[in-house]
VOMI-964806 format. One record per residue: residue in three letters; x, y, z of N, C-alpha, C, CB in turn; residue number from 0. Coordinates in Angstrom, 3 decimals. Glycine has a CB too. Layout:
N
<rec r="ALA" n_xx="X" n_yy="Y" n_zz="Z" ca_xx="X" ca_yy="Y" ca_zz="Z" c_xx="X" c_yy="Y" c_zz="Z" cb_xx="X" cb_yy="Y" cb_zz="Z" k="NUM"/>
...
END
This chain:
83
<rec r="MET" n_xx="-18.093" n_yy="-13.010" n_zz="18.327" ca_xx="-18.430" ca_yy="-12.345" ca_zz="17.036" c_xx="-18.121" c_yy="-13.193" c_zz="15.983" cb_xx="-17.742" cb_yy="-11.071" cb_zz="16.825" k="0"/>
<rec r="GLU" n_xx="-18.715" n_yy="-13.076" n_zz="14.793" ca_xx="-18.624" ca_yy="-14.025" ca_zz="13.675" c_xx="-17.472" c_yy="-13.363" c_zz="12.620" cb_xx="-20.210" cb_yy="-14.227" cb_zz="12.937" k="1"/>
<rec r="THR" n_xx="-16.921" n_yy="-13.929" n_zz="11.882" ca_xx="-16.066" ca_yy="-13.488" ca_zz="10.681" c_xx="-17.169" c_yy="-12.961" c_zz="9.719" cb_xx="-15.105" cb_yy="-14.773" cb_zz="9.973" k="2"/>
<rec r="VAL" n_xx="-16.453" n_yy="-11.638" n_zz="9.080" ca_xx="-17.305" ca_yy="-10.953" ca_zz="8.057" c_xx="-16.859" c_yy="-11.668" c_zz="6.802" cb_xx="-17.101" cb_yy="-9.288" cb_zz="7.977" k="3"/>
<rec r="ARG" n_xx="-17.765" n_yy="-12.140" n_zz="5.940" ca_xx="-17.362" ca_yy="-12.655" ca_zz="4.665" c_xx="-17.855" c_yy="-11.653" c_zz="3.519" cb_xx="-17.956" cb_yy="-14.125" cb_zz="4.472" k="4"/>
<rec r="ARG" n_xx="-16.889" n_yy="-11.249" n_zz="2.651" ca_xx="-17.230" ca_yy="-10.330" ca_zz="1.509" c_xx="-16.422" c_yy="-11.235" c_zz="0.169" cb_xx="-16.542" cb_yy="-8.515" cb_zz="1.837" k="5"/>
<rec r="GLN" n_xx="-17.544" n_yy="-11.110" n_zz="-0.912" ca_xx="-16.912" ca_yy="-11.792" ca_zz="-2.080" c_xx="-16.624" c_yy="-10.964" c_zz="-3.045" cb_xx="-17.656" cb_yy="-12.788" cb_zz="-2.641" k="6"/>
<rec r="TYR" n_xx="-15.806" n_yy="-10.900" n_zz="-3.827" ca_xx="-15.168" ca_yy="-10.172" ca_zz="-5.002" c_xx="-14.859" c_yy="-10.853" c_zz="-6.309" cb_xx="-13.951" cb_yy="-9.665" cb_zz="-4.578" k="7"/>
<rec r="LYS" n_xx="-15.141" n_yy="-10.302" n_zz="-7.491" ca_xx="-14.782" ca_yy="-10.716" ca_zz="-8.695" c_xx="-13.515" c_yy="-9.961" c_zz="-9.095" cb_xx="-15.890" cb_yy="-10.554" cb_zz="-9.626" k="8"/>
<rec r="VAL" n_xx="-12.411" n_yy="-10.555" n_zz="-9.438" ca_xx="-11.153" ca_yy="-10.066" ca_zz="-9.541" c_xx="-10.535" c_yy="-10.645" c_zz="-10.942" cb_xx="-10.338" cb_yy="-10.466" cb_zz="-8.243" k="9"/>
<rec r="ASP" n_xx="-9.551" n_yy="-10.078" n_zz="-11.341" ca_xx="-8.988" ca_yy="-10.636" ca_zz="-12.425" c_xx="-7.991" c_yy="-11.640" c_zz="-11.780" cb_xx="-8.363" cb_yy="-9.570" cb_zz="-13.384" k="10"/>
<rec r="ARG" n_xx="-8.319" n_yy="-12.873" n_zz="-12.824" ca_xx="-7.458" ca_yy="-14.148" ca_zz="-12.076" c_xx="-6.204" c_yy="-14.071" c_zz="-11.833" cb_xx="-7.433" cb_yy="-15.339" cb_zz="-12.753" k="11"/>
<rec r="ARG" n_xx="-5.219" n_yy="-13.307" n_zz="-12.890" ca_xx="-4.085" ca_yy="-12.968" ca_zz="-12.638" c_xx="-3.588" c_yy="-12.411" c_zz="-11.403" cb_xx="-3.872" cb_yy="-12.332" cb_zz="-13.434" k="12"/>
<rec r="ASP" n_xx="-4.474" n_yy="-11.603" n_zz="-10.840" ca_xx="-4.192" ca_yy="-10.748" ca_zz="-9.600" c_xx="-4.466" c_yy="-11.693" c_zz="-8.426" cb_xx="-5.151" cb_yy="-9.361" cb_zz="-9.512" k="13"/>
<rec r="ILE" n_xx="-5.057" n_yy="-12.875" n_zz="-8.390" ca_xx="-5.386" ca_yy="-13.709" ca_zz="-7.077" c_xx="-4.317" c_yy="-13.994" c_zz="-6.138" cb_xx="-5.913" cb_yy="-15.027" cb_zz="-7.413" k="14"/>
<rec r="MET" n_xx="-3.035" n_yy="-14.110" n_zz="-6.799" ca_xx="-1.923" ca_yy="-14.228" ca_zz="-5.722" c_xx="-1.561" c_yy="-12.961" c_zz="-4.941" cb_xx="-0.639" cb_yy="-14.700" cb_zz="-6.379" k="15"/>
<rec r="TYR" n_xx="-1.268" n_yy="-12.055" n_zz="-6.056" ca_xx="-1.026" ca_yy="-10.668" ca_zz="-5.232" c_xx="-2.000" c_yy="-10.163" c_zz="-4.413" cb_xx="-0.781" cb_yy="-9.570" cb_zz="-6.067" k="16"/>
<rec r="LEU" n_xx="-3.177" n_yy="-10.246" n_zz="-4.506" ca_xx="-4.286" ca_yy="-10.026" ca_zz="-3.592" c_xx="-4.121" c_yy="-10.579" c_zz="-2.258" cb_xx="-5.472" cb_yy="-10.552" cb_zz="-4.129" k="17"/>
<rec r="ARG" n_xx="-4.066" n_yy="-12.048" n_zz="-2.366" ca_xx="-3.799" ca_yy="-12.846" ca_zz="-1.226" c_xx="-2.586" c_yy="-12.281" c_zz="-0.416" cb_xx="-3.550" cb_yy="-14.283" cb_zz="-1.668" k="18"/>
<rec r="ALA" n_xx="-1.492" n_yy="-12.223" n_zz="-1.199" ca_xx="-0.125" ca_yy="-11.824" ca_zz="-0.320" c_xx="-0.420" c_yy="-10.606" c_zz="0.187" cb_xx="1.319" cb_yy="-11.702" cb_zz="-1.133" k="19"/>
<rec r="THR" n_xx="-0.942" n_yy="-9.746" n_zz="-0.459" ca_xx="-1.134" ca_yy="-8.130" ca_zz="0.087" c_xx="-2.205" c_yy="-8.107" c_zz="1.419" cb_xx="-1.912" cb_yy="-7.032" cb_zz="-1.329" k="20"/>
<rec r="ILE" n_xx="-3.505" n_yy="-8.965" n_zz="1.086" ca_xx="-4.410" ca_yy="-8.688" ca_zz="2.054" c_xx="-4.006" c_yy="-9.514" c_zz="3.452" cb_xx="-5.833" cb_yy="-9.049" cb_zz="1.478" k="21"/>
<rec r="GLU" n_xx="-3.380" n_yy="-10.596" n_zz="3.322" ca_xx="-2.932" ca_yy="-11.569" ca_zz="4.432" c_xx="-1.563" c_yy="-10.989" c_zz="5.056" cb_xx="-2.689" cb_yy="-13.157" cb_zz="3.796" k="22"/>
<rec r="SER" n_xx="-0.984" n_yy="-10.007" n_zz="4.409" ca_xx="0.379" ca_yy="-9.330" ca_zz="5.110" c_xx="-0.128" c_yy="-8.589" c_zz="6.238" cb_xx="1.286" cb_yy="-8.243" cb_zz="4.109" k="23"/>
<rec r="TYR" n_xx="-1.480" n_yy="-8.200" n_zz="6.181" ca_xx="-2.150" ca_yy="-7.549" ca_zz="7.218" c_xx="-2.461" c_yy="-8.479" c_zz="8.626" cb_xx="-3.459" cb_yy="-7.039" cb_zz="6.564" k="24"/>
<rec r="ASP" n_xx="-1.405" n_yy="-8.838" n_zz="9.211" ca_xx="-1.514" ca_yy="-10.015" ca_zz="10.079" c_xx="-2.688" c_yy="-10.114" c_zz="10.892" cb_xx="-0.434" cb_yy="-10.088" cb_zz="10.932" k="25"/>
<rec r="GLY" n_xx="-3.572" n_yy="-11.238" n_zz="10.900" ca_xx="-4.720" ca_yy="-11.416" ca_zz="11.491" c_xx="-6.152" c_yy="-10.606" c_zz="11.229" cb_xx="-4.346" cb_yy="-11.286" cb_zz="12.657" k="26"/>
<rec r="MET" n_xx="-5.843" n_yy="-9.817" n_zz="9.902" ca_xx="-6.875" ca_yy="-8.959" ca_zz="9.567" c_xx="-7.976" c_yy="-9.772" c_zz="8.853" cb_xx="-6.351" cb_yy="-7.816" cb_zz="8.722" k="27"/>
<rec r="ALA" n_xx="-7.589" n_yy="-10.500" n_zz="7.693" ca_xx="-8.355" ca_yy="-11.272" ca_zz="7.029" c_xx="-7.384" c_yy="-12.162" c_zz="6.370" cb_xx="-9.268" cb_yy="-10.558" cb_zz="6.175" k="28"/>
<rec r="VAL" n_xx="-8.387" n_yy="-13.276" n_zz="5.725" ca_xx="-7.776" ca_yy="-14.293" ca_zz="5.046" c_xx="-8.565" c_yy="-14.412" c_zz="3.617" cb_xx="-7.801" cb_yy="-15.627" cb_zz="5.943" k="29"/>
<rec r="VAL" n_xx="-7.643" n_yy="-14.536" n_zz="2.458" ca_xx="-8.250" ca_yy="-14.662" ca_zz="1.316" c_xx="-8.570" c_yy="-15.967" c_zz="0.862" cb_xx="-7.586" cb_yy="-14.080" cb_zz="0.475" k="30"/>
<rec r="ARG" n_xx="-10.005" n_yy="-16.477" n_zz="0.396" ca_xx="-10.077" ca_yy="-17.890" ca_zz="0.002" c_xx="-10.766" c_yy="-17.525" c_zz="-1.607" cb_xx="-11.156" cb_yy="-18.981" cb_zz="1.232" k="31"/>
<rec r="THR" n_xx="-10.218" n_yy="-18.624" n_zz="-2.401" ca_xx="-10.525" ca_yy="-18.662" ca_zz="-3.675" c_xx="-11.673" c_yy="-19.577" c_zz="-3.955" cb_xx="-9.405" cb_yy="-18.990" cb_zz="-4.385" k="32"/>
<rec r="VAL" n_xx="-12.986" n_yy="-18.856" n_zz="-4.091" ca_xx="-14.247" ca_yy="-19.435" ca_zz="-4.143" c_xx="-14.241" c_yy="-20.190" c_zz="-5.467" cb_xx="-15.391" cb_yy="-18.381" cb_zz="-4.013" k="33"/>
<rec r="ASP" n_xx="-14.258" n_yy="-19.608" n_zz="-6.583" ca_xx="-13.992" ca_yy="-20.253" ca_zz="-8.058" c_xx="-12.963" c_yy="-19.775" c_zz="-8.826" cb_xx="-15.098" cb_yy="-20.113" cb_zz="-8.941" k="34"/>
<rec r="PRO" n_xx="-11.923" n_yy="-20.360" n_zz="-8.921" ca_xx="-10.919" ca_yy="-20.118" ca_zz="-9.728" c_xx="-10.806" c_yy="-19.608" c_zz="-11.240" cb_xx="-10.437" cb_yy="-21.089" cb_zz="-9.652" k="35"/>
<rec r="ARG" n_xx="-11.982" n_yy="-20.348" n_zz="-11.931" ca_xx="-12.377" ca_yy="-19.946" ca_zz="-13.200" c_xx="-12.978" c_yy="-18.634" c_zz="-13.499" cb_xx="-13.177" cb_yy="-20.803" cb_zz="-13.597" k="36"/>
<rec r="ALA" n_xx="-13.924" n_yy="-18.475" n_zz="-12.558" ca_xx="-14.774" ca_yy="-17.319" ca_zz="-12.589" c_xx="-13.912" c_yy="-15.875" c_zz="-11.659" cb_xx="-16.376" cb_yy="-17.888" cb_zz="-11.814" k="37"/>
<rec r="ALA" n_xx="-12.827" n_yy="-16.522" n_zz="-11.074" ca_xx="-11.995" ca_yy="-15.556" ca_zz="-10.416" c_xx="-12.794" c_yy="-14.692" c_zz="-9.351" cb_xx="-11.359" cb_yy="-14.651" cb_zz="-11.487" k="38"/>
<rec r="VAL" n_xx="-13.419" n_yy="-15.673" n_zz="-8.384" ca_xx="-14.209" ca_yy="-15.039" ca_zz="-7.359" c_xx="-13.370" c_yy="-15.512" c_zz="-6.231" cb_xx="-15.810" cb_yy="-15.445" cb_zz="-7.295" k="39"/>
<rec r="ILE" n_xx="-13.089" n_yy="-14.426" n_zz="-5.160" ca_xx="-12.441" ca_yy="-14.548" ca_zz="-4.300" c_xx="-13.444" c_yy="-14.146" c_zz="-2.596" cb_xx="-11.208" cb_yy="-13.690" cb_zz="-4.813" k="40"/>
<rec r="GLU" n_xx="-13.156" n_yy="-14.595" n_zz="-1.593" ca_xx="-13.941" ca_yy="-14.426" ca_zz="-0.575" c_xx="-12.855" c_yy="-13.942" c_zz="0.370" cb_xx="-14.779" cb_yy="-15.668" cb_zz="-0.179" k="41"/>
<rec r="LEU" n_xx="-13.303" n_yy="-12.826" n_zz="1.286" ca_xx="-12.222" ca_yy="-12.315" ca_zz="2.267" c_xx="-13.082" c_yy="-12.489" c_zz="3.333" cb_xx="-11.559" cb_yy="-10.767" cb_zz="2.102" k="42"/>
<rec r="LEU" n_xx="-12.350" n_yy="-13.261" n_zz="4.375" ca_xx="-12.751" ca_yy="-13.610" ca_zz="5.805" c_xx="-12.278" c_yy="-12.638" c_zz="6.622" cb_xx="-12.259" cb_yy="-14.918" cb_zz="6.307" k="43"/>
<rec r="ILE" n_xx="-12.796" n_yy="-11.772" n_zz="7.096" ca_xx="-12.559" ca_yy="-10.427" ca_zz="7.745" c_xx="-12.767" c_yy="-10.794" c_zz="9.302" cb_xx="-13.671" cb_yy="-9.170" cb_zz="7.160" k="44"/>
<rec r="ALA" n_xx="-11.779" n_yy="-10.314" n_zz="10.040" ca_xx="-11.871" ca_yy="-10.563" ca_zz="11.499" c_xx="-12.671" c_yy="-9.404" c_zz="12.053" cb_xx="-10.426" cb_yy="-10.680" cb_zz="12.207" k="45"/>
<rec r="PRO" n_xx="-13.529" n_yy="-9.420" n_zz="13.024" ca_xx="-14.460" ca_yy="-8.569" ca_zz="13.592" c_xx="-13.679" c_yy="-7.159" c_zz="14.065" cb_xx="-15.180" cb_yy="-9.362" cb_zz="14.810" k="46"/>
<rec r="GLY" n_xx="-14.240" n_yy="-6.057" n_zz="13.840" ca_xx="-13.537" ca_yy="-4.936" ca_zz="13.883" c_xx="-12.503" c_yy="-4.373" c_zz="12.854" cb_xx="-13.011" cb_yy="-5.050" cb_zz="14.911" k="47"/>
<rec r="CYS" n_xx="-12.173" n_yy="-5.235" n_zz="12.074" ca_xx="-11.369" ca_yy="-4.924" ca_zz="10.877" c_xx="-11.973" c_yy="-4.580" c_zz="9.489" cb_xx="-10.574" cb_yy="-6.006" cb_zz="10.677" k="48"/>
<rec r="GLU" n_xx="-13.350" n_yy="-4.595" n_zz="9.206" ca_xx="-14.198" ca_yy="-4.301" ca_zz="8.277" c_xx="-13.643" c_yy="-2.925" c_zz="7.542" cb_xx="-15.599" cb_yy="-4.215" cb_zz="8.922" k="49"/>
<rec r="SER" n_xx="-13.671" n_yy="-1.930" n_zz="8.292" ca_xx="-13.261" ca_yy="-0.796" ca_zz="7.639" c_xx="-11.880" c_yy="-0.686" c_zz="7.200" cb_xx="-13.527" cb_yy="0.211" cb_zz="8.391" k="50"/>
<rec r="ARG" n_xx="-10.877" n_yy="-1.196" n_zz="7.909" ca_xx="-9.474" ca_yy="-1.153" ca_zz="7.343" c_xx="-9.585" c_yy="-1.927" c_zz="6.019" cb_xx="-8.329" cb_yy="-1.828" cb_zz="8.369" k="51"/>
<rec r="ILE" n_xx="-10.071" n_yy="-3.040" n_zz="6.307" ca_xx="-10.077" ca_yy="-3.964" ca_zz="4.876" c_xx="-10.659" c_yy="-3.298" c_zz="3.655" cb_xx="-10.979" cb_yy="-5.332" cb_zz="5.039" k="52"/>
<rec r="ALA" n_xx="-11.785" n_yy="-2.565" n_zz="4.077" ca_xx="-12.552" ca_yy="-1.824" ca_zz="2.945" c_xx="-11.563" c_yy="-0.917" c_zz="2.318" cb_xx="-13.849" cb_yy="-0.961" cb_zz="3.472" k="53"/>
<rec r="GLU" n_xx="-10.896" n_yy="0.000" n_zz="3.084" ca_xx="-9.918" ca_yy="0.839" ca_zz="2.706" c_xx="-8.862" c_yy="0.207" c_zz="1.956" cb_xx="-9.429" cb_yy="1.461" cb_zz="3.773" k="54"/>
<rec r="LEU" n_xx="-8.381" n_yy="-0.908" n_zz="2.328" ca_xx="-7.158" ca_yy="-1.648" ca_zz="1.668" c_xx="-7.658" c_yy="-2.021" c_zz="0.301" cb_xx="-6.639" cb_yy="-3.033" cb_zz="2.513" k="55"/>
<rec r="VAL" n_xx="-8.813" n_yy="-2.487" n_zz="0.271" ca_xx="-9.434" ca_yy="-2.912" ca_zz="-1.060" c_xx="-9.609" c_yy="-1.737" c_zz="-2.048" cb_xx="-10.848" cb_yy="-3.567" cb_zz="-0.813" k="56"/>
<rec r="GLU" n_xx="-10.204" n_yy="-0.676" n_zz="-1.502" ca_xx="-10.341" ca_yy="0.501" ca_zz="-2.396" c_xx="-9.148" c_yy="1.231" c_zz="-2.798" cb_xx="-11.168" cb_yy="1.429" cb_zz="-1.809" k="57"/>
<rec r="ASP" n_xx="-8.185" n_yy="1.013" n_zz="-1.822" ca_xx="-6.771" ca_yy="1.543" ca_zz="-2.352" c_xx="-6.174" c_yy="0.513" c_zz="-3.343" cb_xx="-5.665" cb_yy="1.769" cb_zz="-1.085" k="58"/>
<rec r="LEU" n_xx="-6.276" n_yy="-0.664" n_zz="-3.289" ca_xx="-5.669" ca_yy="-1.630" ca_zz="-4.505" c_xx="-6.490" c_yy="-1.102" c_zz="-5.483" cb_xx="-5.804" cb_yy="-3.390" cb_zz="-4.391" k="59"/>
<rec r="ARG" n_xx="-7.792" n_yy="-1.058" n_zz="-5.501" ca_xx="-8.537" ca_yy="-0.589" ca_zz="-6.758" c_xx="-8.323" c_yy="0.655" c_zz="-7.216" cb_xx="-9.862" cb_yy="-0.639" cb_zz="-6.626" k="60"/>
<rec r="CYS" n_xx="-7.904" n_yy="1.666" n_zz="-6.525" ca_xx="-7.581" ca_yy="3.091" ca_zz="-6.949" c_xx="-6.238" c_yy="3.201" c_zz="-7.281" cb_xx="-7.876" cb_yy="4.111" cb_zz="-5.916" k="61"/>
<rec r="ARG" n_xx="-5.152" n_yy="2.919" n_zz="-6.459" ca_xx="-3.787" ca_yy="3.107" ca_zz="-6.909" c_xx="-3.046" c_yy="2.048" c_zz="-7.521" cb_xx="-3.067" cb_yy="3.493" cb_zz="-5.909" k="62"/>
<rec r="GLU" n_xx="-3.524" n_yy="0.870" n_zz="-7.300" ca_xx="-2.834" ca_yy="-0.241" ca_zz="-8.215" c_xx="-3.720" c_yy="-0.476" c_zz="-9.324" cb_xx="-2.557" cb_yy="-1.664" cb_zz="-7.467" k="63"/>
<rec r="LYS" n_xx="-4.935" n_yy="-0.015" n_zz="-9.785" ca_xx="-5.670" ca_yy="-0.186" ca_zz="-10.846" c_xx="-6.031" c_yy="-1.683" c_zz="-10.937" cb_xx="-4.975" cb_yy="0.342" cb_zz="-12.004" k="64"/>
<rec r="LEU" n_xx="-6.374" n_yy="-2.345" n_zz="-9.800" ca_xx="-6.710" ca_yy="-3.596" ca_zz="-9.840" c_xx="-8.310" c_yy="-3.699" c_zz="-10.158" cb_xx="-6.265" cb_yy="-4.227" cb_zz="-8.545" k="65"/>
<rec r="ALA" n_xx="-8.962" n_yy="-4.898" n_zz="-11.086" ca_xx="-10.213" ca_yy="-5.152" ca_zz="-11.203" c_xx="-10.879" c_yy="-5.772" c_zz="-10.058" cb_xx="-10.352" cb_yy="-5.840" cb_zz="-12.241" k="66"/>
<rec r="ILE" n_xx="-11.249" n_yy="-4.939" n_zz="-9.064" ca_xx="-11.771" ca_yy="-5.785" ca_zz="-7.854" c_xx="-13.478" c_yy="-5.297" c_zz="-7.768" cb_xx="-10.759" cb_yy="-5.353" cb_zz="-6.223" k="67"/>
<rec r="SER" n_xx="-14.342" n_yy="-6.126" n_zz="-7.967" ca_xx="-15.726" ca_yy="-5.922" ca_zz="-8.037" c_xx="-16.548" c_yy="-6.720" c_zz="-6.897" cb_xx="-16.170" cb_yy="-6.326" cb_zz="-9.435" k="68"/>
<rec r="PRO" n_xx="-16.883" n_yy="-5.839" n_zz="-5.885" ca_xx="-17.722" ca_yy="-6.483" ca_zz="-4.704" c_xx="-18.941" c_yy="-7.440" c_zz="-5.435" cb_xx="-18.471" cb_yy="-5.135" cb_zz="-3.648" k="69"/>
<rec r="ILE" n_xx="-19.238" n_yy="-8.525" n_zz="-5.033" ca_xx="-20.388" ca_yy="-9.489" ca_zz="-5.603" c_xx="-21.637" c_yy="-9.282" c_zz="-4.813" cb_xx="-19.992" cb_yy="-11.092" cb_zz="-5.514" k="70"/>
<rec r="GLU" n_xx="-21.552" n_yy="-9.190" n_zz="-3.397" ca_xx="-22.621" ca_yy="-9.241" ca_zz="-2.624" c_xx="-23.387" c_yy="-8.032" c_zz="-2.403" cb_xx="-22.263" cb_yy="-9.716" cb_zz="-1.529" k="71"/>
<rec r="SER" n_xx="-22.528" n_yy="-6.949" n_zz="-1.655" ca_xx="-23.147" ca_yy="-5.907" ca_zz="-1.598" c_xx="-22.048" c_yy="-4.490" c_zz="-2.079" cb_xx="-23.755" cb_yy="-5.945" cb_zz="-0.127" k="72"/>
<rec r="PRO" n_xx="-22.472" n_yy="-3.813" n_zz="-2.999" ca_xx="-21.448" ca_yy="-3.135" ca_zz="-3.883" c_xx="-20.990" c_yy="-1.979" c_zz="-2.766" cb_xx="-22.151" cb_yy="-2.472" cb_zz="-5.497" k="73"/>
<rec r="LYS" n_xx="-22.276" n_yy="-1.306" n_zz="-2.100" ca_xx="-22.000" ca_yy="-0.269" ca_zz="-1.322" c_xx="-21.132" c_yy="-0.695" c_zz="-0.003" cb_xx="-23.303" cb_yy="0.369" cb_zz="-1.000" k="74"/>
<rec r="ALA" n_xx="-20.947" n_yy="-1.785" n_zz="0.377" ca_xx="-20.405" ca_yy="-2.256" ca_zz="1.625" c_xx="-18.824" c_yy="-1.735" c_zz="1.618" cb_xx="-20.575" cb_yy="-3.959" cb_zz="1.741" k="75"/>
<rec r="ASP" n_xx="-18.519" n_yy="-1.825" n_zz="0.397" ca_xx="-17.082" ca_yy="-1.617" ca_zz="0.410" c_xx="-16.630" c_yy="-0.616" c_zz="-0.367" cb_xx="-16.408" cb_yy="-2.694" cb_zz="0.054" k="76"/>
<rec r="SER" n_xx="-17.369" n_yy="0.526" n_zz="-0.990" ca_xx="-17.189" ca_yy="1.374" ca_zz="-1.687" c_xx="-17.453" c_yy="2.743" c_zz="-0.904" cb_xx="-17.887" cb_yy="1.089" cb_zz="-2.781" k="77"/>
<rec r="ILE" n_xx="-16.641" n_yy="2.687" n_zz="0.265" ca_xx="-16.777" ca_yy="4.005" ca_zz="1.182" c_xx="-15.688" c_yy="5.155" c_zz="0.567" cb_xx="-16.358" cb_yy="3.599" cb_zz="2.963" k="78"/>
<rec r="PHE" n_xx="-14.735" n_yy="4.793" n_zz="-0.072" ca_xx="-14.057" ca_yy="5.848" ca_zz="-0.927" c_xx="-14.137" c_yy="5.749" c_zz="-2.367" cb_xx="-12.693" cb_yy="5.892" cb_zz="-0.646" k="79"/>
<rec r="GLY" n_xx="-13.974" n_yy="6.718" n_zz="-2.856" ca_xx="-14.024" ca_yy="6.847" ca_zz="-4.424" c_xx="-12.514" c_yy="6.991" c_zz="-5.064" cb_xx="-14.952" cb_yy="8.240" cb_zz="-4.851" k="80"/>
<rec r="CYS" n_xx="-12.131" n_yy="6.594" n_zz="-6.205" ca_xx="-11.060" ca_yy="6.929" ca_zz="-6.956" c_xx="-10.856" c_yy="8.302" c_zz="-7.442" cb_xx="-11.067" cb_yy="6.162" cb_zz="-7.938" k="81"/>
<rec r="GLY" n_xx="-10.010" n_yy="9.069" n_zz="-6.975" ca_xx="-10.021" ca_yy="10.500" ca_zz="-7.169" c_xx="-9.466" c_yy="11.164" c_zz="-8.499" cb_xx="-9.293" cb_yy="11.025" cb_zz="-6.093" k="82"/>
END
């Protein structure tokens, strides 16, 4: 199985926080900065972990109020809405 890649536009000030938070879920995903000026990150998600990472991203967006916008496929990671 191949690693699933998802790109997001984020606030540049949040890149390190996102990296630390997402990578603390050991072995589920790795965060890579694609373009530091444009604040684009890429998540390299382990096979089978896509839904958990999507939930985590949505939780960070809703609860932490972080600006995280999917770049490639907006529907792929918007399985939950902010209530």
